[in-house]
All heavy atoms as TSV, in Angstrom:
chain	resi	resn	atom	element	x	y	z
A	1	MET	N	N	108.204	119.970	88.017
A	1	MET	CA	C	107.759	119.511	86.711
A	1	MET	C	C	108.551	118.287	86.248
A	1	MET	O	O	107.978	117.331	85.767
A	1	MET	CB	C	107.900	120.680	85.715
A	1	MET	CG	C	107.388	120.369	84.359
A	1	MET	SD	S	105.602	120.199	84.433
A	1	MET	CE	C	105.237	120.082	82.740
A	2	SER	N	N	109.840	118.327	86.391
A	2	SER	CA	C	110.646	117.191	85.933
A	2	SER	C	C	110.409	115.947	86.797
A	2	SER	O	O	110.549	114.822	86.316
A	2	SER	CB	C	112.129	117.557	85.913
A	2	SER	OG	O	112.571	117.828	87.230
A	3	ALA	N	N	110.050	116.139	88.045
A	3	ALA	CA	C	109.762	114.994	88.918
A	3	ALA	C	C	108.524	114.247	88.429
A	3	ALA	O	O	108.491	113.011	88.466
A	3	ALA	CB	C	109.576	115.459	90.349
A	4	LYS	N	N	107.527	114.966	87.966
A	4	LYS	CA	C	106.315	114.325	87.452
A	4	LYS	C	C	106.613	113.555	86.170
A	4	LYS	O	O	106.082	112.471	85.945
A	4	LYS	CB	C	105.232	115.366	87.185
A	4	LYS	CG	C	104.641	115.945	88.435
A	4	LYS	CD	C	103.534	116.916	88.102
A	4	LYS	CE	C	102.951	117.513	89.359
A	4	LYS	NZ	N	101.860	118.449	89.064
A	5	ILE	N	N	107.463	114.104	85.333
A	5	ILE	CA	C	107.843	113.424	84.087
A	5	ILE	C	C	108.584	112.129	84.404
A	5	ILE	O	O	108.290	111.076	83.835
A	5	ILE	CB	C	108.691	114.348	83.197
A	5	ILE	CG1	C	107.844	115.528	82.724
A	5	ILE	CG2	C	109.275	113.588	82.016
A	5	ILE	CD1	C	108.633	116.595	82.007
A	6	LEU	N	N	109.537	112.215	85.327
A	6	LEU	CA	C	110.284	111.011	85.709
A	6	LEU	C	C	109.388	109.980	86.373
A	6	LEU	O	O	109.551	108.782	86.167
A	6	LEU	CB	C	111.440	111.390	86.638
A	6	LEU	CG	C	112.603	112.129	85.979
A	6	LEU	CD1	C	113.613	112.535	87.038
A	6	LEU	CD2	C	113.249	111.271	84.917
A	7	GLU	N	N	108.447	110.444	87.172
A	7	GLU	CA	C	107.526	109.515	87.834
A	7	GLU	C	C	106.641	108.794	86.825
A	7	GLU	O	O	106.452	107.573	86.910
A	7	GLU	CB	C	106.658	110.277	88.829
A	7	GLU	CG	C	105.742	109.391	89.636
A	7	GLU	CD	C	104.928	110.192	90.636
A	7	GLU	OE1	O	105.429	111.217	91.133
A	7	GLU	OE2	O	103.788	109.774	90.902
A	8	SER	N	N	106.122	109.520	85.859
A	8	SER	CA	C	105.270	108.878	84.854
A	8	SER	C	C	106.081	107.942	83.960
A	8	SER	O	O	105.619	106.874	83.587
A	8	SER	CB	C	104.546	109.930	84.011
A	8	SER	OG	O	105.466	110.643	83.218
A	9	PHE	N	N	107.296	108.337	83.627
A	9	PHE	CA	C	108.159	107.470	82.818
A	9	PHE	C	C	108.510	106.201	83.577
A	9	PHE	O	O	108.479	105.096	83.029
A	9	PHE	CB	C	109.441	108.216	82.424
A	9	PHE	CG	C	110.406	107.378	81.648
A	9	PHE	CD1	C	110.148	107.036	80.337
A	9	PHE	CD2	C	111.569	106.909	82.234
A	9	PHE	CE1	C	111.027	106.260	79.614
A	9	PHE	CE2	C	112.458	106.129	81.533
A	9	PHE	CZ	C	112.184	105.804	80.215
A	10	GLY	N	N	108.801	106.332	84.861
A	10	GLY	CA	C	109.141	105.172	85.689
A	10	GLY	C	C	107.983	104.219	85.857
A	10	GLY	O	O	108.160	102.998	85.840
A	11	SER	N	N	106.776	104.747	85.991
A	11	SER	CA	C	105.626	103.855	86.166
A	11	SER	C	C	105.319	103.100	84.875
A	11	SER	O	O	104.973	101.935	84.907
A	11	SER	CB	C	104.406	104.645	86.622
A	11	SER	OG	O	103.961	105.513	85.610
A	12	LYS	N	N	105.443	103.763	83.731
A	12	LYS	CA	C	105.205	103.074	82.456
A	12	LYS	C	C	106.285	102.031	82.200
A	12	LYS	O	O	106.015	100.963	81.678
A	12	LYS	CB	C	105.147	104.070	81.317
A	12	LYS	CG	C	103.912	104.938	81.354
A	12	LYS	CD	C	103.763	105.717	80.080
A	12	LYS	CE	C	102.618	106.668	80.160
A	12	LYS	NZ	N	101.323	106.023	80.138
A	13	LEU	N	N	107.502	102.334	82.582
A	13	LEU	CA	C	108.592	101.377	82.418
A	13	LEU	C	C	108.371	100.165	83.310
A	13	LEU	O	O	108.579	99.028	82.884
A	13	LEU	CB	C	109.925	102.047	82.748
A	13	LEU	CG	C	111.178	101.219	82.554
A	13	LEU	CD1	C	111.349	100.877	81.071
A	13	LEU	CD2	C	112.392	101.982	83.040
A	14	ALA	N	N	107.917	100.392	84.527
A	14	ALA	CA	C	107.664	99.286	85.448
A	14	ALA	C	C	106.524	98.407	84.964
A	14	ALA	O	O	106.539	97.192	85.185
A	14	ALA	CB	C	107.350	99.832	86.835
A	15	GLU	N	N	105.541	98.981	84.294
A	15	GLU	CA	C	104.416	98.190	83.799
A	15	GLU	C	C	104.820	97.280	82.650
A	15	GLU	O	O	104.260	96.206	82.479
A	15	GLU	CB	C	103.304	99.125	83.320
A	15	GLU	CG	C	102.616	99.877	84.417
A	15	GLU	CD	C	101.648	100.926	83.873
A	15	GLU	OE1	O	101.488	101.001	82.645
A	15	GLU	OE2	O	101.066	101.653	84.685
A	16	GLN	N	N	105.764	97.684	81.856
A	16	GLN	CA	C	106.080	96.942	80.633
A	16	GLN	C	C	107.430	96.243	80.664
A	16	GLN	O	O	107.882	95.737	79.633
A	16	GLN	CB	C	106.026	97.893	79.444
A	16	GLN	CG	C	104.657	98.452	79.206
A	16	GLN	CD	C	104.613	99.332	77.982
A	16	GLN	OE1	O	105.584	99.439	77.244
A	16	GLN	NE2	N	103.495	99.953	77.742
A	17	TRP	N	N	108.101	96.174	81.796
A	17	TRP	CA	C	109.434	95.604	81.789
A	17	TRP	C	C	109.426	94.117	81.487
A	17	TRP	O	O	110.338	93.601	80.846
A	17	TRP	CB	C	110.174	95.906	83.089
A	17	TRP	CG	C	109.714	95.089	84.261
A	17	TRP	CD1	C	108.716	95.377	85.114
A	17	TRP	CD2	C	110.260	93.838	84.688
A	17	TRP	NE1	N	108.580	94.389	86.053
A	17	TRP	CE2	C	109.508	93.438	85.820
A	17	TRP	CE3	C	111.291	93.026	84.225
A	17	TRP	CZ2	C	109.781	92.254	86.488
A	17	TRP	CZ3	C	111.555	91.843	84.894
A	17	TRP	CH2	C	110.810	91.465	86.011
A	18	VAL	N	N	108.397	93.412	81.914
A	18	VAL	CA	C	108.339	91.971	81.660
A	18	VAL	C	C	108.193	91.703	80.164
A	18	VAL	O	O	108.907	90.875	79.599
A	18	VAL	CB	C	107.182	91.317	82.450
A	18	VAL	CG1	C	107.015	89.872	82.061
A	18	VAL	CG2	C	107.429	91.448	83.931
A	19	ALA	N	N	107.279	92.417	79.525
A	19	ALA	CA	C	107.090	92.230	78.087
A	19	ALA	C	C	108.341	92.637	77.316
A	19	ALA	O	O	108.746	91.959	76.367
A	19	ALA	CB	C	105.892	93.045	77.615
A	20	THR	N	N	108.964	93.717	77.730
A	20	THR	CA	C	110.178	94.186	77.059
A	20	THR	C	C	111.318	93.182	77.232
A	20	THR	O	O	112.100	92.961	76.317
A	20	THR	CB	C	110.588	95.547	77.627
A	20	THR	OG1	O	109.503	96.453	77.464
A	20	THR	CG2	C	111.803	96.092	76.931
A	21	LEU	N	N	111.382	92.567	78.378
A	21	LEU	CA	C	112.468	91.633	78.665
A	21	LEU	C	C	112.257	90.276	78.007
A	21	LEU	O	O	113.187	89.689	77.452
A	21	LEU	CB	C	112.605	91.452	80.178
A	21	LEU	CG	C	113.735	90.570	80.675
A	21	LEU	CD1	C	115.068	91.224	80.367
A	21	LEU	CD2	C	113.601	90.354	82.168
A	22	LEU	N	N	111.037	89.762	78.024
A	22	LEU	CA	C	110.789	88.390	77.593
A	22	LEU	C	C	110.407	88.228	76.126
A	22	LEU	O	O	110.523	87.127	75.595
A	22	LEU	CB	C	109.710	87.762	78.471
A	22	LEU	CG	C	110.070	87.609	79.945
A	22	LEU	CD1	C	108.927	86.967	80.698
A	22	LEU	CD2	C	111.343	86.825	80.123
A	23	THR	N	N	109.955	89.264	75.464
A	23	THR	CA	C	109.527	89.125	74.074
A	23	THR	C	C	110.647	88.663	73.149
A	23	THR	O	O	110.448	87.722	72.378
A	23	THR	CB	C	108.891	90.432	73.579
A	23	THR	OG1	O	107.756	90.706	74.381
A	23	THR	CG2	C	108.475	90.323	72.135
A	24	PRO	N	N	111.844	89.252	73.190
A	24	PRO	CA	C	112.905	88.749	72.303
A	24	PRO	C	C	113.290	87.298	72.588
A	24	PRO	O	O	113.537	86.524	71.665
A	24	PRO	CB	C	114.084	89.680	72.579
A	24	PRO	CG	C	113.490	90.903	73.154
A	24	PRO	CD	C	112.274	90.453	73.902
A	25	ALA	N	N	113.293	86.916	73.849
A	25	ALA	CA	C	113.630	85.529	74.193
A	25	ALA	C	C	112.563	84.570	73.680
A	25	ALA	O	O	112.885	83.496	73.163
A	25	ALA	CB	C	113.778	85.393	75.709
A	26	PHE	N	N	111.298	84.947	73.806
A	26	PHE	CA	C	110.216	84.095	73.322
A	26	PHE	C	C	110.299	83.929	71.814
A	26	PHE	O	O	110.138	82.819	71.302
A	26	PHE	CB	C	108.860	84.686	73.713
A	26	PHE	CG	C	107.717	83.903	73.153
A	26	PHE	CD1	C	107.360	82.680	73.695
A	26	PHE	CD2	C	107.013	84.364	72.057
A	26	PHE	CE1	C	106.315	81.937	73.164
A	26	PHE	CE2	C	105.970	83.638	71.520
A	26	PHE	CZ	C	105.615	82.421	72.072
A	27	VAL	N	N	110.560	85.000	71.096
A	27	VAL	CA	C	110.668	84.925	69.637
A	27	VAL	C	C	111.835	84.016	69.251
A	27	VAL	O	O	111.728	83.195	68.329
A	27	VAL	CB	C	110.823	86.332	69.031
A	27	VAL	CG1	C	111.186	86.268	67.557
A	27	VAL	CG2	C	109.558	87.135	69.230
A	28	PHE	N	N	112.955	84.127	69.956
A	28	PHE	CA	C	114.126	83.292	69.674
A	28	PHE	C	C	113.810	81.811	69.866
A	28	PHE	O	O	114.070	80.977	68.986
A	28	PHE	CB	C	115.279	83.707	70.583
A	28	PHE	CG	C	116.482	82.821	70.486
A	28	PHE	CD1	C	117.374	82.963	69.438
A	28	PHE	CD2	C	116.715	81.845	71.431
A	28	PHE	CE1	C	118.481	82.145	69.344
A	28	PHE	CE2	C	117.824	81.024	71.341
A	28	PHE	CZ	C	118.716	81.176	70.292
A	29	TRP	N	N	113.224	81.454	71.012
A	29	TRP	CA	C	112.940	80.050	71.299
A	29	TRP	C	C	111.821	79.500	70.432
A	29	TRP	O	O	111.856	78.332	70.028
A	29	TRP	CB	C	112.633	79.851	72.776
A	29	TRP	CG	C	113.862	79.955	73.605
A	29	TRP	CD1	C	114.199	80.978	74.430
A	29	TRP	CD2	C	114.954	79.031	73.659
A	29	TRP	NE1	N	115.425	80.740	74.996
A	29	TRP	CE2	C	115.908	79.556	74.542
A	29	TRP	CE3	C	115.201	77.811	73.044
A	29	TRP	CZ2	C	117.097	78.892	74.825
A	29	TRP	CZ3	C	116.382	77.155	73.330
A	29	TRP	CH2	C	117.319	77.687	74.204
A	30	ALA	N	N	110.817	80.319	70.126
A	30	ALA	CA	C	109.737	79.864	69.250
A	30	ALA	C	C	110.268	79.620	67.838
A	30	ALA	O	O	109.889	78.650	67.179
A	30	ALA	CB	C	108.605	80.892	69.221
A	31	GLY	N	N	111.155	80.482	67.368
A	31	GLY	CA	C	111.766	80.273	66.056
A	31	GLY	C	C	112.623	79.019	66.022
A	31	GLY	O	O	112.606	78.272	65.047
A	32	GLY	N	N	113.366	78.783	67.085
A	32	GLY	CA	C	114.176	77.572	67.158
A	32	GLY	C	C	113.329	76.312	67.203
A	32	GLY	O	O	113.657	75.304	66.573
A	33	ALA	N	N	112.230	76.373	67.936
A	33	ALA	CA	C	111.323	75.221	68.001
A	33	ALA	C	C	110.675	74.974	66.642
A	33	ALA	O	O	110.556	73.813	66.207
A	33	ALA	CB	C	110.254	75.447	69.061
A	34	ALA	N	N	110.272	76.029	65.963
A	34	ALA	CA	C	109.665	75.866	64.640
A	34	ALA	C	C	110.674	75.299	63.643
A	34	ALA	O	O	110.339	74.418	62.842
A	34	ALA	CB	C	109.129	77.203	64.139
A	35	ALA	N	N	111.905	75.756	63.697
A	35	ALA	CA	C	112.939	75.236	62.801
A	35	ALA	C	C	113.238	73.771	63.101
A	35	ALA	O	O	113.408	72.954	62.191
A	35	ALA	CB	C	114.210	76.072	62.921
A	36	GLY	N	N	113.284	73.415	64.372
A	36	GLY	CA	C	113.529	72.023	64.751
A	36	GLY	C	C	112.403	71.103	64.322
A	36	GLY	O	O	112.642	69.990	63.829
A	37	LEU	N	N	111.158	71.568	64.496
A	37	LEU	CA	C	110.030	70.748	64.065
A	37	LEU	C	C	109.989	70.606	62.554
A	37	LEU	O	O	109.627	69.546	62.037
A	37	LEU	CB	C	108.716	71.344	64.575
A	37	LEU	CG	C	108.475	71.178	66.067
A	37	LEU	CD1	C	107.231	71.942	66.482
A	37	LEU	CD2	C	108.339	69.712	66.415
A	38	GLN	N	N	110.366	71.645	61.844
A	38	GLN	CA	C	110.388	71.549	60.383
A	38	GLN	C	C	111.491	70.592	59.926
A	38	GLN	O	O	111.312	69.827	58.998
A	38	GLN	CB	C	110.610	72.920	59.766
A	38	GLN	CG	C	110.565	72.903	58.255
A	38	GLN	CD	C	110.729	74.295	57.662
A	38	GLN	OE1	O	110.966	75.251	58.369
A	38	GLN	NE2	N	110.602	74.382	56.363
A	39	ARG	N	N	112.618	70.620	60.603
A	39	ARG	CA	C	113.756	69.782	60.207
A	39	ARG	C	C	113.535	68.310	60.563
A	39	ARG	O	O	113.756	67.426	59.764
A	39	ARG	CB	C	115.019	70.307	60.881
A	39	ARG	CG	C	116.244	69.448	60.768
A	39	ARG	CD	C	116.781	69.396	59.341
A	39	ARG	NE	N	118.064	68.739	59.275
A	39	ARG	CZ	C	118.214	67.436	59.029
A	39	ARG	NH1	N	117.165	66.669	58.852
A	39	ARG	NH2	N	119.406	66.903	58.984
A	40	PHE	N	N	113.085	68.042	61.808
A	40	PHE	CA	C	113.009	66.675	62.298
A	40	PHE	C	C	111.600	66.106	62.354
A	40	PHE	O	O	111.433	64.899	62.463
A	40	PHE	CB	C	113.633	66.586	63.701
A	40	PHE	CG	C	115.088	66.954	63.708
A	40	PHE	CD1	C	115.508	68.105	64.334
A	40	PHE	CD2	C	116.029	66.160	63.086
A	40	PHE	CE1	C	116.837	68.463	64.353
A	40	PHE	CE2	C	117.369	66.499	63.095
A	40	PHE	CZ	C	117.767	67.659	63.726
A	41	GLY	N	N	110.585	66.939	62.340
A	41	GLY	CA	C	109.207	66.467	62.372
A	41	GLY	C	C	108.666	66.310	63.775
A	41	GLY	O	O	109.415	66.251	64.750
A	42	TRP	N	N	107.351	66.257	63.877
A	42	TRP	CA	C	106.689	66.195	65.169
A	42	TRP	C	C	106.859	64.830	65.829
A	42	TRP	O	O	106.992	64.727	67.040
A	42	TRP	CB	C	105.211	66.522	64.978
A	42	TRP	CG	C	104.468	66.582	66.264
A	42	TRP	CD1	C	103.556	65.698	66.702
A	42	TRP	CD2	C	104.580	67.578	67.277
A	42	TRP	NE1	N	103.078	66.073	67.931
A	42	TRP	CE2	C	103.694	67.221	68.308
A	42	TRP	CE3	C	105.346	68.728	67.423
A	42	TRP	CZ2	C	103.565	67.987	69.458
A	42	TRP	CZ3	C	105.207	69.482	68.571
A	42	TRP	CH2	C	104.326	69.112	69.565
A	43	LYS	N	N	106.879	63.746	65.038
A	43	LYS	CA	C	107.002	62.402	65.633
A	43	LYS	C	C	108.333	62.253	66.358
A	43	LYS	O	O	108.403	61.672	67.427
A	43	LYS	CB	C	106.867	61.334	64.560
A	43	LYS	CG	C	105.462	61.178	64.060
A	43	LYS	CD	C	105.358	60.055	63.060
A	43	LYS	CE	C	103.933	59.937	62.545
A	43	LYS	NZ	N	103.810	58.876	61.556
A	44	ARG	N	N	109.397	62.760	65.757
A	44	ARG	CA	C	110.700	62.645	66.398
A	44	ARG	C	C	110.790	63.532	67.639
A	44	ARG	O	O	111.457	63.189	68.605
A	44	ARG	CB	C	111.805	63.012	65.419
A	44	ARG	CG	C	113.170	62.753	65.966
A	44	ARG	CD	C	114.216	62.768	64.905
A	44	ARG	NE	N	115.519	62.596	65.513
A	44	ARG	CZ	C	116.638	62.761	64.890
A	44	ARG	NH1	N	116.640	63.086	63.611
A	44	ARG	NH2	N	117.776	62.602	65.496
A	45	ALA	N	N	110.106	64.672	67.607
A	45	ALA	CA	C	110.117	65.567	68.771
A	45	ALA	C	C	109.386	64.938	69.953
A	45	ALA	O	O	109.735	65.188	71.106
A	45	ALA	CB	C	109.489	66.902	68.407
A	46	ARG	N	N	108.381	64.122	69.680
A	46	ARG	CA	C	107.608	63.483	70.754
A	46	ARG	C	C	108.226	62.169	71.211
A	46	ARG	O	O	107.826	61.619	72.233
A	46	ARG	CB	C	106.192	63.227	70.285
A	46	ARG	CG	C	105.406	64.505	70.140
A	46	ARG	CD	C	103.986	64.205	69.898
A	46	ARG	NE	N	103.529	63.178	70.824
A	46	ARG	CZ	C	102.298	63.002	71.182
A	46	ARG	NH1	N	101.363	63.781	70.691
A	46	ARG	NH2	N	101.942	62.057	72.012
A	47	ALA	N	N	109.161	61.625	70.453
A	47	ALA	CA	C	109.762	60.328	70.811
A	47	ALA	C	C	110.586	60.465	72.092
A	47	ALA	O	O	111.196	61.493	72.343
A	47	ALA	CB	C	110.654	59.852	69.665
A	48	PRO	N	N	110.595	59.424	72.913
A	48	PRO	CA	C	111.393	59.490	74.132
A	48	PRO	C	C	112.884	59.537	73.816
A	48	PRO	O	O	113.346	59.003	72.806
A	48	PRO	CB	C	111.023	58.202	74.864
A	48	PRO	CG	C	110.430	57.315	73.848
A	48	PRO	CD	C	109.879	58.185	72.773
A	49	VAL	N	N	113.622	60.182	74.698
A	49	VAL	CA	C	115.060	60.293	74.522
A	49	VAL	C	C	115.710	58.985	74.926
A	49	VAL	O	O	115.423	58.433	75.990
A	49	VAL	CB	C	115.616	61.454	75.376
A	49	VAL	CG1	C	117.129	61.544	75.265
A	49	VAL	CG2	C	114.956	62.758	74.978
A	50	LYS	N	N	116.587	58.466	74.078
A	50	LYS	CA	C	117.298	57.223	74.366
A	50	LYS	C	C	118.712	57.552	74.807
A	50	LYS	O	O	119.472	58.154	74.070
A	50	LYS	CB	C	117.329	56.318	73.132
A	50	LYS	CG	C	115.975	55.862	72.695
A	50	LYS	CD	C	116.061	54.992	71.463
A	50	LYS	CE	C	114.670	54.601	70.995
A	50	LYS	NZ	N	114.721	53.823	69.768
A	51	TYR	N	N	119.048	57.173	76.013
A	51	TYR	CA	C	120.382	57.397	76.534
A	51	TYR	C	C	121.216	56.146	76.318
A	51	TYR	O	O	120.733	55.028	76.474
A	51	TYR	CB	C	120.337	57.731	78.023
A	51	TYR	CG	C	119.624	59.030	78.307
A	51	TYR	CD1	C	118.342	59.049	78.825
A	51	TYR	CD2	C	120.247	60.240	78.045
A	51	TYR	CE1	C	117.702	60.232	79.086
A	51	TYR	CE2	C	119.618	61.440	78.289
A	51	TYR	CZ	C	118.336	61.428	78.817
A	51	TYR	OH	O	117.700	62.600	79.068
A	52	LYS	N	N	122.452	56.306	75.999
A	52	LYS	CA	C	123.353	55.161	75.756
A	52	LYS	C	C	123.990	54.698	77.023
A	52	LYS	O	O	124.277	55.332	77.929
A	52	LYS	CB	C	124.414	55.530	74.732
A	52	LYS	CG	C	123.830	55.748	73.376
A	52	LYS	CD	C	124.908	56.068	72.384
A	52	LYS	CE	C	124.272	56.267	71.023
A	52	LYS	NZ	N	125.247	56.491	69.991
């Protein structure tokens, strides 16, 4: 009985590990991008980088 429980838990975990792993990172980077665009604007974000 416990083997079936562990097997079903393991299969559900394997199906969702990518979403569980990447969702917090996506939210972090999307929030940072939104904050940067609000602060500096879209024109500055699209401008080429000038190296000195």
